[in-house]
N, CA and C atoms of all chains as a GROMACS GRO file, in nm:
protein
  618
    1MET      N    1   0.084  -0.113  -0.002
    1MET     CA    2   0.005  -0.003  -0.001
    1MET      C    3   0.086   0.121  -0.005
    2ASP      N    4   0.039   0.225  -0.072
    2ASP     CA    5   0.122   0.343  -0.083
    2ASP      C    6   0.098   0.424   0.045
    3TYR      N    7   0.203   0.455   0.102
    3TYR     CA    8   0.200   0.530   0.238
    3TYR      C    9   0.146   0.658   0.238
    4ARG      N   10   0.160   0.737   0.122
    4ARG     CA   11   0.109   0.868   0.103
    4ARG      C   12  -0.043   0.855   0.094
    5ILE      N   13  -0.095   0.762   0.022
    5ILE     CA   14  -0.247   0.738   0.023
    5ILE      C   15  -0.302   0.723   0.156
    6ASP      N   16  -0.232   0.636   0.224
    6ASP     CA   17  -0.275   0.600   0.365
    6ASP      C   18  -0.284   0.727   0.452
    7ARG      N   19  -0.189   0.813   0.443
    7ARG     CA   20  -0.190   0.940   0.521
    7ARG      C   21  -0.310   1.034   0.476
    8ARG      N   22  -0.332   1.035   0.348
    8ARG     CA   23  -0.441   1.109   0.301
    8ARG      C   24  -0.579   1.059   0.353
    9ARG      N   25  -0.592   0.931   0.353
    9ARG     CA   26  -0.717   0.867   0.405
    9ARG      C   27  -0.727   0.903   0.550
   10ARG      N   28  -0.622   0.882   0.628
   10ARG     CA   29  -0.636   0.909   0.768
   10ARG      C   30  -0.670   1.059   0.801
   11GLY      N   31  -0.614   1.141   0.720
   11GLY     CA   32  -0.636   1.287   0.743
   11GLY      C   33  -0.785   1.318   0.712
   12GLU      N   34  -0.837   1.250   0.596
   12GLU     CA   35  -0.984   1.276   0.565
   12GLU      C   36  -1.070   1.222   0.675
   13MET      N   37  -1.032   1.106   0.734
   13MET     CA   38  -1.114   1.038   0.834
   13MET      C   39  -1.106   1.138   0.966
   14ASN      N   40  -0.995   1.182   0.992
   14ASN     CA   41  -0.983   1.260   1.113
   14ASN      C   42  -1.062   1.389   1.088
   15ARG      N   43  -1.064   1.457   0.979
   15ARG     CA   44  -1.142   1.579   0.958
   15ARG      C   45  -1.291   1.536   0.971
   16ARG      N   46  -1.334   1.428   0.907
   16ARG     CA   47  -1.473   1.398   0.923
   16ARG      C   48  -1.514   1.367   1.053
   17ILE      N   49  -1.430   1.304   1.142
   17ILE     CA   50  -1.456   1.279   1.282
   17ILE      C   51  -1.462   1.414   1.355
   18GLY      N   52  -1.373   1.504   1.333
   18GLY     CA   53  -1.370   1.629   1.387
   18GLY      C   54  -1.497   1.715   1.359
   19THR      N   55  -1.543   1.697   1.221
   19THR     CA   56  -1.666   1.770   1.183
   19THR      C   57  -1.790   1.711   1.255
   20LEU      N   58  -1.799   1.579   1.271
   20LEU     CA   59  -1.908   1.516   1.330
   20LEU      C   60  -1.904   1.556   1.483
   21ALA      N   61  -1.788   1.560   1.546
   21ALA     CA   62  -1.780   1.595   1.682
   21ALA      C   63  -1.828   1.738   1.705
   22SER      N   64  -1.786   1.824   1.605
   22SER     CA   65  -1.832   1.960   1.611
   22SER      C   66  -1.987   1.972   1.617
   23ILE      N   67  -2.046   1.902   1.515
   23ILE     CA   68  -2.191   1.904   1.495
   23ILE      C   69  -2.260   1.851   1.626
   24VAL      N   70  -2.209   1.741   1.688
   24VAL     CA   71  -2.264   1.687   1.811
   24VAL      C   72  -2.253   1.784   1.923
   25LEU      N   73  -2.135   1.852   1.924
   25LEU     CA   74  -2.115   1.945   2.036
   25LEU      C   75  -2.212   2.070   2.020
   26ALA      N   76  -2.227   2.118   1.896
   26ALA     CA   77  -2.305   2.238   1.871
   26ALA      C   78  -2.453   2.208   1.908
   27ALA      N   79  -2.495   2.078   1.866
   27ALA     CA   80  -2.639   2.042   1.893
   27ALA      C   81  -2.653   2.026   2.052
   28SER      N   82  -2.559   1.968   2.124
   28SER     CA   83  -2.584   1.957   2.254
   28SER      C   84  -2.573   2.090   2.330
   29LEU      N   85  -2.498   2.179   2.278
   29LEU     CA   86  -2.497   2.316   2.351
   29LEU      C   87  -2.623   2.387   2.308
   30GLY      N   88  -2.682   2.371   2.194
   30GLY     CA   89  -2.811   2.432   2.162
   30GLY      C   90  -2.915   2.371   2.232
   31ALA      N   91  -2.915   2.254   2.268
   31ALA     CA   92  -3.021   2.186   2.341
   31ALA      C   93  -3.020   2.224   2.495
   32ALA      N   94  -2.906   2.230   2.535
   32ALA     CA   95  -2.894   2.242   2.693
   32ALA      C   96  -2.962   2.373   2.744
   33PRO      N   97  -2.934   2.480   2.678
   33PRO     CA   98  -2.999   2.614   2.740
   33PRO      C   99  -3.144   2.590   2.744
   34SER      N  100  -3.216   2.542   2.651
   34SER     CA  101  -3.365   2.530   2.654
   34SER      C  102  -3.406   2.437   2.767
   35ARG      N  103  -3.339   2.325   2.788
   35ARG     CA  104  -3.365   2.237   2.890
   35ARG      C  105  -3.335   2.297   3.026
   36ALA      N  106  -3.224   2.374   3.031
   36ALA     CA  107  -3.196   2.435   3.167
   36ALA      C  108  -3.289   2.545   3.185
   37ALA      N  109  -3.340   2.613   3.080
   37ALA     CA  110  -3.446   2.722   3.106
   37ALA      C  111  -3.572   2.664   3.148
   38ASP      N  112  -3.610   2.537   3.090
   38ASP     CA  113  -3.730   2.484   3.138
   38ASP      C  114  -3.718   2.437   3.292
   39ASP      N  115  -3.598   2.391   3.332
   39ASP     CA  116  -3.577   2.356   3.467
   39ASP      C  117  -3.595   2.470   3.552
   40VAL      N  118  -3.534   2.592   3.521
   40VAL     CA  119  -3.548   2.704   3.604
   40VAL      C  120  -3.693   2.751   3.602
   41THR      N  121  -3.774   2.751   3.502
   41THR     CA  122  -3.906   2.779   3.492
   41THR      C  123  -3.981   2.697   3.596
   42GLN      N  124  -3.958   2.574   3.583
   42GLN     CA  125  -4.044   2.485   3.668
   42GLN      C  126  -4.012   2.497   3.822
   43ALA      N  127  -3.876   2.519   3.842
   43ALA     CA  128  -3.838   2.539   3.979
   43ALA      C  129  -3.910   2.672   4.039
   44LYS      N  130  -3.913   2.769   3.957
   44LYS     CA  131  -3.976   2.896   3.992
   44LYS      C  132  -4.129   2.871   4.017
   45ASP      N  133  -4.185   2.797   3.923
   45ASP     CA  134  -4.328   2.762   3.947
   45ASP      C  135  -4.358   2.697   4.074
   46LEU      N  136  -4.277   2.596   4.099
   46LEU     CA  137  -4.298   2.510   4.217
   46LEU      C  138  -4.268   2.593   4.350
   47THR      N  139  -4.165   2.682   4.336
   47THR     CA  140  -4.136   2.762   4.447
   47THR      C  141  -4.256   2.853   4.491
   48SER      N  142  -4.319   2.910   4.381
   48SER     CA  143  -4.445   2.998   4.412
   48SER      C  144  -4.559   2.914   4.462
   49VAL      N  145  -4.575   2.788   4.409
   49VAL     CA  146  -4.692   2.714   4.467
   49VAL      C  147  -4.672   2.673   4.598
   50ILE      N  148  -4.556   2.630   4.645
   50ILE     CA  149  -4.529   2.587   4.780
   50ILE      C  150  -4.547   2.710   4.872
   51ALA      N  151  -4.505   2.827   4.824
   51ALA     CA  152  -4.518   2.940   4.906
   51ALA      C  153  -4.663   2.983   4.925
   52LEU      N  154  -4.735   2.963   4.812
   52LEU     CA  155  -4.882   2.995   4.812
   52LEU      C  156  -4.957   2.901   4.913
   53LEU      N  157  -4.916   2.786   4.924
   53LEU     CA  158  -4.976   2.687   5.009
   53LEU      C  159  -4.919   2.704   5.163
   54GLY      N  160  -4.842   2.795   5.183
   54GLY     CA  161  -4.795   2.833   5.320
   54GLY      C  162  -4.699   2.737   5.384
   55LEU      N  163  -4.622   2.668   5.294
   55LEU     CA  164  -4.528   2.568   5.338
   55LEU      C  165  -4.388   2.619   5.340
   56PRO      N  166  -4.305   2.583   5.439
   56PRO     CA  167  -4.166   2.628   5.444
   56PRO      C  168  -4.086   2.572   5.330
   57CYS      N  169  -4.009   2.659   5.265
   57CYS     CA  170  -3.931   2.604   5.150
   57CYS      C  171  -3.816   2.705   5.108
   58GLY      N  172  -3.838   2.818   5.091
   58GLY     CA  173  -3.747   2.917   5.023
   58GLY      C  174  -3.753   2.885   4.882
   59GLN      N  175  -3.635   2.885   4.814
   59GLN     CA  176  -3.638   2.853   4.675
   59GLN      C  177  -3.634   2.695   4.655
   60VAL      N  178  -3.695   2.661   4.535
   60VAL     CA  179  -3.681   2.514   4.496
   60VAL      C  180  -3.549   2.517   4.422
   61LYS      N  181  -3.472   2.415   4.476
   61LYS     CA  182  -3.337   2.396   4.409
   61LYS      C  183  -3.323   2.304   4.299
   62SER      N  184  -3.424   2.189   4.307
   62SER     CA  185  -3.416   2.084   4.204
   62SER      C  186  -3.544   2.023   4.200
   63VAL      N  187  -3.583   1.975   4.078
   63VAL     CA  188  -3.710   1.911   4.051
   63VAL      C  189  -3.692   1.774   3.992
   64VAL      N  190  -3.773   1.674   4.042
   64VAL     CA  191  -3.758   1.551   3.979
   64VAL      C  192  -3.905   1.514   3.932
   65ARG      N  193  -3.919   1.486   3.802
   65ARG     CA  194  -4.045   1.468   3.741
   65ARG      C  195  -4.094   1.318   3.774
   66LEU      N  196  -4.206   1.299   3.836
   66LEU     CA  197  -4.257   1.164   3.853
   66LEU      C  198  -4.353   1.125   3.741
   67GLY      N  199  -4.422   1.217   3.677
   67GLY     CA  200  -4.516   1.196   3.578
   67GLY      C  201  -4.586   1.324   3.539
   68GLU      N  202  -4.698   1.312   3.470
   68GLU     CA  203  -4.767   1.426   3.427
   68GLU      C  204  -4.821   1.507   3.539
   69ASN      N  205  -4.772   1.629   3.547
   69ASN     CA  206  -4.822   1.725   3.661
   69ASN      C  207  -4.784   1.658   3.798
   70ASP      N  208  -4.673   1.588   3.802
   70ASP     CA  209  -4.641   1.525   3.936
   70ASP      C  210  -4.492   1.535   3.948
   71ASN      N  211  -4.452   1.622   4.055
   71ASN     CA  212  -4.299   1.643   4.057
   71ASN      C  213  -4.268   1.636   4.219
   72VAL      N  214  -4.140   1.602   4.232
   72VAL     CA  215  -4.079   1.620   4.384
   72VAL      C  216  -3.984   1.733   4.368
   73ALA      N  217  -4.022   1.834   4.451
   73ALA     CA  218  -3.922   1.945   4.467
   73ALA      C  219  -3.838   1.946   4.586
   74THR      N  220  -3.713   1.975   4.569
   74THR     CA  221  -3.618   1.977   4.682
   74THR      C  222  -3.594   2.126   4.708
   75CYS      N  223  -3.612   2.176   4.825
   75CYS     CA  224  -3.604   2.313   4.864
   75CYS      C  225  -3.461   2.354   4.923
   76GLU      N  226  -3.434   2.469   4.917
   76GLU     CA  227  -3.311   2.523   4.969
   76GLU      C  228  -3.292   2.491   5.126
   77ASN      N  229  -3.410   2.478   5.200
   77ASN     CA  230  -3.397   2.444   5.335
   77ASN      C  231  -3.401   2.297   5.359
   78GLY      N  232  -3.384   2.218   5.255
   78GLY     CA  233  -3.378   2.068   5.278
   78GLY      C  234  -3.507   2.002   5.267
   79MET      N  235  -3.614   2.072   5.283
   79MET     CA  236  -3.748   2.008   5.272
   79MET      C  237  -3.766   1.950   5.123
   80ARG      N  238  -3.847   1.846   5.114
   80ARG     CA  239  -3.891   1.792   4.992
   80ARG      C  240  -4.038   1.776   4.988
   81TYR      N  241  -4.099   1.808   4.884
   81TYR     CA  242  -4.244   1.804   4.862
   81TYR      C  243  -4.278   1.739   4.737
   82ARG      N  244  -4.371   1.650   4.739
   82ARG     CA  245  -4.429   1.604   4.617
   82ARG      C  246  -4.545   1.701   4.576
   83VAL      N  247  -4.542   1.766   4.469
   83VAL     CA  248  -4.640   1.867   4.423
   83VAL      C  249  -4.710   1.799   4.303
   84PHE      N  250  -4.835   1.791   4.319
   84PHE     CA  251  -4.911   1.721   4.214
   84PHE      C  252  -5.066   1.774   4.208
   85ILE      N  253  -5.126   1.738   4.100
   85ILE     CA  254  -5.277   1.780   4.089
   85ILE      C  255  -5.357   1.655   4.119
   86ASN      N  256  -5.438   1.675   4.212
   86ASN     CA  257  -5.520   1.559   4.254
   86ASN      C  258  -5.639   1.531   4.169
   87ALA      N  259  -5.715   1.426   4.196
   87ALA     CA  260  -5.834   1.394   4.115
   87ALA      C  261  -5.937   1.512   4.105
   88GLU      N  262  -5.934   1.587   4.217
   88GLU     CA  263  -6.034   1.696   4.217
   88GLU      C  264  -5.984   1.829   4.153
   89GLY      N  265  -5.876   1.814   4.091
   89GLY     CA  266  -5.813   1.928   4.023
   89GLY      C  267  -5.744   2.031   4.115
   90ARG      N  268  -5.701   1.983   4.229
   90ARG     CA  269  -5.640   2.076   4.331
   90ARG      C  270  -5.488   2.048   4.330
   91VAL      N  271  -5.404   2.160   4.343
   91VAL     CA  272  -5.270   2.145   4.359
   91VAL      C  273  -5.252   2.101   4.513
   92VAL      N  274  -5.174   1.989   4.517
   92VAL     CA  275  -5.135   1.949   4.654
   92VAL      C  276  -4.985   1.941   4.670
   93ALA      N  277  -4.930   1.980   4.783
   93ALA     CA  278  -4.791   1.967   4.812
   93ALA      C  279  -4.780   1.874   4.940
   94GLN      N  280  -4.725   1.750   4.925
   94GLN     CA  281  -4.710   1.656   5.023
   94GLN      C  282  -4.559   1.656   5.068
   95LYS      N  283  -4.546   1.676   5.209
   95LYS     CA  284  -4.403   1.670   5.255
   95LYS      C  285  -4.357   1.523   5.236
   96GLN      N  286  -4.231   1.506   5.191
   96GLN     CA  287  -4.171   1.380   5.170
   96GLN      C  288  -4.067   1.338   5.278
   97MET      N  289  -3.712   7.917   3.618
   97MET     CA  290  -3.790   7.809   3.536
   97MET      C  291  -3.834   7.699   3.641
   98ALA      N  292  -3.960   7.664   3.623
   98ALA     CA  293  -4.017   7.565   3.704
   98ALA      C  294  -3.953   7.428   3.673
   99THR      N  295  -3.926   7.364   3.780
   99THR     CA  296  -3.874   7.228   3.761
   99THR      C  297  -3.996   7.132   3.733
  100PRO      N  298  -3.972   7.039   3.631
  100PRO     CA  299  -4.083   6.945   3.611
  100PRO      C  300  -4.113   6.861   3.716
  101SER      N  301  -4.242   6.832   3.742
  101SER     CA  302  -4.269   6.747   3.844
  101SER      C  303  -4.234   6.609   3.812
  102PRO      N  304  -4.195   6.529   3.921
  102PRO     CA  305  -4.154   6.393   3.888
  102PRO      C  306  -4.269   6.310   3.829
  103ALA      N  307  -4.239   6.228   3.742
  103ALA     CA  308  -4.340   6.145   3.673
  103ALA      C  309  -4.407   6.053   3.779
  104THR      N  310  -4.534   6.054   3.777
  104THR     CA  311  -4.601   5.976   3.875
  104THR      C  312  -4.652   5.852   3.792
  105ALA      N  313  -4.648   5.730   3.860
  105ALA     CA  314  -4.707   5.604   3.791
  105ALA      C  315  -4.852   5.626   3.774
  106LYS      N  316  -4.880   5.589   3.641
  106LYS     CA  317  -5.031   5.583   3.616
  106LYS      C  318  -5.099   5.481   3.679
  107ALA      N  319  -5.196   5.514   3.763
  107ALA     CA  320  -5.281   5.402   3.826
  107ALA      C  321  -5.364   5.335   3.722
  108SER      N  322  -5.368   5.199   3.733
  108SER     CA  323  -5.440   5.130   3.651
  108SER      C  324  -5.589   5.141   3.681
  109PRO      N  325  -5.682   5.133   3.590
  109PRO     CA  326  -5.819   5.142   3.614
  109PRO      C  327  -5.860   5.008   3.676
  110PRO      N  328  -5.960   5.012   3.774
  110PRO     CA  329  -5.999   4.884   3.844
  110PRO      C  330  -6.051   4.783   3.740
  111LEU      N  331  -6.015   4.660   3.777
  111LEU     CA  332  -6.061   4.543   3.694
  111LEU      C  333  -6.173   4.485   3.750
  112ASP      N  334  -6.264   4.427   3.659
  112ASP     CA  335  -6.378   4.350   3.717
  112ASP      C  336  -6.329   4.210   3.731
  113LEU      N  337  -6.397   4.132   3.793
  113LEU     CA  338  -6.355   3.984   3.819
  113LEU      C  339  -6.323   3.910   3.700
  114LYS      N  340  -6.400   3.936   3.595
  114LYS     CA  341  -6.384   3.854   3.468
  114LYS      C  342  -6.258   3.884   3.409
  115SER      N  343  -6.230   4.023   3.397
  115SER     CA  344  -6.101   4.072   3.333
  115SER      C  345  -5.974   4.027   3.416
  116LEU      N  346  -5.993   4.029   3.547
  116LEU     CA  347  -5.895   3.976   3.632
  116LEU      C  348  -5.856   3.837   3.606
  117GLU      N  349  -5.966   3.755   3.602
  117GLU     CA  350  -5.944   3.621   3.571
  117GLU      C  351  -5.871   3.591   3.432
  118THR      N  352  -5.916   3.674   3.334
  118THR     CA  353  -5.860   3.663   3.196
  118THR      C  354  -5.706   3.701   3.203
  119ARG      N  355  -5.675   3.808   3.269
  119ARG     CA  356  -5.540   3.849   3.278
  119ARG      C  357  -5.451   3.750   3.353
  120LEU      N  358  -5.505   3.688   3.455
  120LEU     CA  359  -5.424   3.592   3.536
  120LEU      C  360  -5.401   3.477   3.450
  121LYS      N  361  -5.493   3.433   3.374
  121LYS     CA  362  -5.486   3.307   3.296
  121LYS      C  363  -5.388   3.341   3.176
  122ALA      N  364  -5.383   3.461   3.133
  122ALA     CA  365  -5.309   3.495   3.016
  122ALA      C  366  -5.149   3.522   3.052
  123THR      N  367  -5.130   3.566   3.166
  123THR     CA  368  -4.996   3.600   3.198
  123THR      C  369  -4.897   3.481   3.185
  124GLU      N  370  -4.786   3.522   3.121
  124GLU     CA  371  -4.688   3.409   3.098
  124GLU      C  372  -4.576   3.422   3.210
  125ARG      N  373  -4.588   3.515   3.310
  125ARG     CA  374  -4.500   3.535   3.409
  125ARG      C  375  -4.514   3.435   3.536
  126ILE      N  376  -4.618   3.367   3.542
  126ILE     CA  377  -4.643   3.271   3.646
  126ILE      C  378  -4.663   3.136   3.573
  127GLY      N  379  -4.630   3.027   3.640
  127GLY     CA  380  -4.639   2.904   3.578
  127GLY      C  381  -4.774   2.834   3.604
  128VAL      N  382  -4.796   2.726   3.531
  128VAL     CA  383  -4.917   2.647   3.529
  128VAL      C  384  -4.967   2.606   3.670
  129PHE      N  385  -4.879   2.546   3.744
  129PHE     CA  386  -4.905   2.506   3.878
  129PHE      C  387  -4.949   2.616   3.968
  130THR      N  388  -4.880   2.732   3.951
  130THR     CA  389  -4.913   2.844   4.034
  130THR      C  390  -5.054   2.898   4.000
  131LYS      N  391  -5.078   2.909   3.872
  131LYS     CA  392  -5.208   2.956   3.831
  131LYS      C  393  -5.332   2.867   3.878
  132LEU      N  394  -5.306   2.736   3.885
  132LEU     CA  395  -5.400   2.641   3.922
  132LEU      C  396  -5.415   2.652   4.091
  133ALA      N  397  -5.315   2.662   4.153
  133ALA     CA  398  -5.312   2.687   4.292
  133ALA      C  399  -5.391   2.821   4.334
  134LEU      N  400  -5.363   2.924   4.254
  134LEU     CA  401  -5.440   3.053   4.282
  134LEU      C  402  -5.584   3.021   4.251
  135LYS      N  403  -5.617   2.959   4.134
  135LYS     CA  404  -5.764   2.938   4.111
  135LYS      C  405  -5.822   2.852   4.228
  136ASN      N  406  -5.753   2.758   4.275
  136ASN     CA  407  -5.808   2.677   4.389
  136ASN      C  408  -5.837   2.771   4.510
  137GLN      N  409  -5.748   2.858   4.545
  137GLN     CA  410  -5.776   2.935   4.664
  137GLN      C  411  -5.883   3.054   4.628
  138VAL      N  412  -5.887   3.101   4.506
  138VAL     CA  413  -5.997   3.193   4.466
  138VAL      C  414  -6.133   3.122   4.482
  139ASP      N  415  -6.141   2.999   4.418
  139ASP     CA  416  -6.265   2.920   4.432
  139ASP      C  417  -6.311   2.890   4.576
  140ASP      N  418  -6.207   2.860   4.662
  140ASP     CA  419  -6.231   2.827   4.799
  140ASP      C  420  -6.303   2.953   4.865
  141LEU      N  421  -6.244   3.070   4.842
  141LEU     CA  422  -6.292   3.203   4.895
  141LEU      C  423  -6.434   3.219   4.839
  142LEU      N  424  -6.455   3.206   4.717
  142LEU     CA  425  -6.592   3.223   4.662
  142LEU      C  426  -6.690   3.126   4.722
  143ASP      N  427  -6.645   3.014   4.739
  143ASP     CA  428  -6.735   2.911   4.815
  143ASP      C  429  -6.776   2.942   4.946
  144GLN      N  430  -6.680   3.011   5.014
  144GLN     CA  431  -6.705   3.066   5.158
  144GLN      C  432  -6.811   3.176   5.141
  145PHE      N  433  -6.802   3.263   5.051
  145PHE     CA  434  -6.900   3.361   5.031
  145PHE      C  435  -7.039   3.307   5.007
  146ARG      N  436  -7.038   3.206   4.926
  146ARG     CA  437  -7.173   3.149   4.889
  146ARG      C  438  -7.229   3.086   5.017
  147ALA      N  439  -7.151   3.012   5.097
  147ALA     CA  440  -7.188   2.954   5.227
  147ALA      C  441  -7.234   3.056   5.313
  148TYR      N  442  -7.167   3.172   5.321
  148TYR     CA  443  -7.198   3.276   5.406
  148TYR      C  444  -7.338   3.344   5.375
  149TYR      N  445  -7.357   3.372   5.244
  149TYR     CA  446  -7.490   3.426   5.192
  149TYR      C  447  -7.603   3.320   5.206
  150GLY      N  448  -7.559   3.189   5.209
  150GLY     CA  449  -7.664   3.091   5.213
  150GLY      C  450  -7.688   3.050   5.361
  151GLY      N  451  -7.633   3.125   5.448
  151GLY     CA  452  -7.646   3.098   5.590
  151GLY      C  453  -7.587   2.969   5.652
  152LYS      N  454  -7.494   2.917   5.570
  152LYS     CA  455  -7.429   2.795   5.609
  152LYS      C  456  -7.292   2.803   5.675
  153LEU      N  457  -7.245   2.933   5.667
  153LEU     CA  458  -7.114   2.950   5.726
  153LEU      C  459  -7.120   3.058   5.843
  154LYS      N  460  -7.085   3.028   5.951
  154LYS     CA  461  -7.095   3.114   6.062
  154LYS      C  462  -6.978   3.199   6.077
  155VAL      N  463  -6.966   3.299   5.994
  155VAL     CA  464  -6.845   3.388   6.009
  155VAL      C  465  -6.906   3.527   5.979
  156THR      N  466  -6.826   3.623   6.012
  156THR     CA  467  -6.873   3.770   5.986
  156THR      C  468  -6.807   3.811   5.858
  157LEU      N  469  -6.868   3.924   5.809
  157LEU     CA  470  -6.804   3.982   5.687
  157LEU      C  471  -6.664   4.033   5.715
  158THR      N  472  -6.646   4.072   5.837
  158THR     CA  473  -6.508   4.123   5.875
  158THR      C  474  -6.402   3.996   5.859
  159GLU      N  475  -6.450   3.885   5.904
  159GLU     CA  476  -6.361   3.776   5.901
  159GLU      C  477  -6.332   3.727   5.745
  160LEU      N  478  -6.440   3.743   5.651
  160LEU     CA  479  -6.428   3.722   5.518
  160LEU      C  480  -6.340   3.829   5.449
  161ARG      N  481  -6.345   3.947   5.514
  161ARG     CA  482  -6.257   4.050   5.457
  161ARG      C  483  -6.116   4.022   5.485
  162GLN      N  484  -6.081   3.965   5.605
  162GLN     CA  485  -5.949   3.938   5.637
  162GLN      C  486  -5.904   3.815   5.537
  163ARG      N  487  -5.981   3.716   5.508
  163ARG     CA  488  -5.944   3.606   5.434
  163ARG      C  489  -5.923   3.678   5.297
  164TYR      N  490  -5.999   3.761   5.247
  164TYR     CA  491  -5.989   3.819   5.110
  164TYR      C  492  -5.850   3.903   5.100
  165ASP      N  493  -5.828   3.974   5.206
  165ASP     CA  494  -5.707   4.056   5.208
  165ASP      C  495  -5.582   3.963   5.205
  166LEU      N  496  -5.589   3.859   5.277
  166LEU     CA  497  -5.476   3.757   5.276
  166LEU      C  498  -5.460   3.711   5.139
  167LEU      N  499  -5.557   3.683   5.073
  167LEU     CA  500  -5.549   3.613   4.932
  167LEU      C  501  -5.494   3.720   4.844
  168VAL      N  502  -5.534   3.841   4.849
  168VAL     CA  503  -5.494   3.954   4.763
  168VAL      C  504  -5.345   3.976   4.785
  169LEU      N  505  -5.300   3.975   4.923
  169LEU     CA  506  -5.158   3.993   4.949
  169LEU      C  507  -5.083   3.879   4.890
  170LYS      N  508  -5.115   3.757   4.899
  170LYS     CA  509  -5.044   3.642   4.832
  170LYS      C  510  -5.030   3.672   4.686
  171VAL      N  511  -5.143   3.698   4.623
  171VAL     CA  512  -5.132   3.724   4.472
  171VAL      C  513  -5.037   3.848   4.441
  172LEU      N  514  -5.042   3.951   4.525
  172LEU     CA  515  -4.958   4.055   4.494
  172LEU      C  516  -4.815   4.022   4.518
  173ALA      N  517  -4.783   3.953   4.631
  173ALA     CA  518  -4.645   3.903   4.650
  173ALA      C  519  -4.594   3.823   4.533
  174LEU      N  520  -4.682   3.740   4.472
  174LEU     CA  521  -4.636   3.659   4.366
  174LEU      C  522  -4.611   3.733   4.237
  175LEU      N  523  -4.701   3.842   4.216
  175LEU     CA  524  -4.697   3.908   4.083
  175LEU      C  525  -4.606   4.040   4.088
  176GLN      N  526  -4.572   4.094   4.206
  176GLN     CA  527  -4.503   4.227   4.218
  176GLN      C  528  -4.369   4.221   4.136
  177ASP      N  529  -4.309   4.112   4.132
  177ASP     CA  530  -4.176   4.099   4.058
  177ASP      C  531  -4.206   4.032   3.931
  178ALA      N  532  -4.290   3.933   3.915
  178ALA     CA  533  -4.310   3.862   3.794
  178ALA      C  534  -4.392   3.943   3.693
  179ASP      N  535  -4.495   4.005   3.739
  179ASP     CA  536  -4.578   4.090   3.641
  179ASP      C  537  -4.623   4.222   3.700
  180PRO      N  538  -4.534   4.318   3.715
  180PRO     CA  539  -4.572   4.447   3.789
  180PRO      C  540  -4.699   4.512   3.737
  181PRO      N  541  -4.723   4.518   3.609
  181PRO     CA  542  -4.853   4.580   3.557
  181PRO      C  543  -4.966   4.504   3.603
  182LEU      N  544  -4.969   4.382   3.606
  182LEU     CA  545  -5.083   4.306   3.655
  182LEU      C  546  -5.098   4.324   3.802
  183ALA      N  547  -4.978   4.319   3.878
  183ALA     CA  548  -4.990   4.348   4.029
  183ALA      C  549  -5.055   4.483   4.052
  184GLN      N  550  -5.012   4.582   3.971
  184GLN     CA  551  -5.068   4.714   3.994
  184GLN      C  552  -5.217   4.716   3.968
  185ALA      N  553  -5.261   4.648   3.867
  185ALA     CA  554  -5.410   4.644   3.832
  185ALA      C  555  -5.489   4.572   3.942
  186ILE      N  556  -5.420   4.470   3.997
  186ILE     CA  557  -5.499   4.407   4.102
  186ILE      C  558  -5.510   4.487   4.223
  187ALA      N  559  -5.390   4.559   4.258
  187ALA     CA  560  -5.396   4.651   4.382
  187ALA      C  561  -5.506   4.758   4.358
  188SER      N  562  -5.518   4.815   4.223
  188SER     CA  563  -5.616   4.917   4.208
  188SER      C  564  -5.756   4.858   4.222
  189SER      N  565  -5.765   4.737   4.194
  189SER     CA  566  -5.899   4.665   4.192
  189SER      C  567  -5.950   4.623   4.321
  190ARG      N  568  -5.861   4.624   4.412
  190ARG     CA  569  -5.895   4.554   4.547
  190ARG      C  570  -6.024   4.592   4.606
  191GLU      N  571  -6.045   4.724   4.624
  191GLU     CA  572  -6.164   4.771   4.682
  191GLU      C  573  -6.287   4.757   4.590
  192ALA      N  574  -6.269   4.763   4.462
  192ALA     CA  575  -6.391   4.738   4.370
  192ALA      C  576  -6.434   4.601   4.381
  193ILE      N  577  -6.340   4.501   4.384
  193ILE     CA  578  -6.376   4.367   4.388
  193ILE      C  579  -6.439   4.341   4.524
  194TRP      N  580  -6.384   4.386   4.631
  194TRP     CA  581  -6.449   4.375   4.760
  194TRP      C  582  -6.603   4.428   4.753
  195GLY      N  583  -6.618   4.531   4.689
  195GLY     CA  584  -6.746   4.588   4.678
  195GLY      C  585  -6.840   4.501   4.619
  196ILE      N  586  -6.804   4.414   4.521
  196ILE     CA  587  -6.887   4.310   4.463
  196ILE      C  588  -6.903   4.204   4.555
  197LEU      N  589  -6.798   4.144   4.609
  197LEU     CA  590  -6.814   4.029   4.699
  197LEU      C  591  -6.891   4.055   4.813
  198SER      N  592  -6.888   4.174   4.872
  198SER     CA  593  -6.954   4.214   5.008
  198SER      C  594  -7.108   4.247   4.985
  199ASP      N  595  -7.143   4.253   4.860
  199ASP     CA  596  -7.285   4.289   4.830
  199ASP      C  597  -7.354   4.166   4.782
  200ARG      N  598  -7.459   4.122   4.853
  200ARG     CA  599  -7.530   3.999   4.824
  200ARG      C  600  -7.581   4.005   4.691
  201ALA      N  601  -7.643   4.103   4.644
  201ALA     CA  602  -7.698   4.116   4.517
  201ALA      C  603  -7.600   4.116   4.398
  202LYS      N  604  -7.494   4.193   4.419
  202LYS     CA  605  -7.377   4.187   4.327
  202LYS      C  606  -7.317   4.060   4.321
  203PHE      N  607  -7.294   3.992   4.435
  203PHE     CA  608  -7.217   3.868   4.437
  203PHE      C  609  -7.292   3.755   4.364
  204ALA      N  610  -7.429   3.767   4.368
  204ALA     CA  611  -7.514   3.663   4.300
  204ALA      C  612  -7.501   3.666   4.154
  205SER      N  613  -7.439   3.770   4.096
  205SER     CA  614  -7.430   3.776   3.959
  205SER      C  615  -7.291   3.748   3.912
  206VAL      N  616  -7.209   3.696   4.016
  206VAL     CA  617  -7.071   3.661   3.976
  206VAL      C  618  -7.065   3.516   3.921
   0.00000   0.00000   0.00000
């Protein structure tokens, strides 16, 4: 095999891999902000709800989604609440 | 030369209950759970007024006023940073809405 052809092929392959990596990286950076933004919005929503229900929390720091309209919120004071909509259409926050 | 007077905030015209409901539903500054929790609490208060006017709830209008004021304060605390114009509109409407709730005939049309 011609050594020069081998080097050309390796170079092309490396460029393609580099291009593919750039595309994947750009896609992930593009996706991350909107997911992060959704997480912030949801945390703010649950912070407001828990405050409206008169429960101690401060800011909600993290949210774990259990299902449709069903989340567990972890507060900055360490409290955890399951926040969900019950069968009667009421928002409920249960201490976990 | 006369110094210009400082600009004063334009007070929002009072909202009726229907307009208030529409604006609360429409605002994008509070989330879905928060809107639903607010609706729950407003519905609870309206149920108390219905029970009061139906003679089923042994409270005074003063006690209902306290509950109403507490709910308004909660709503204002929520909206004052998230949606200041709506918070201002609600603050301006506070007495007008109480005027409807505390009048049996007006409340019946709510």
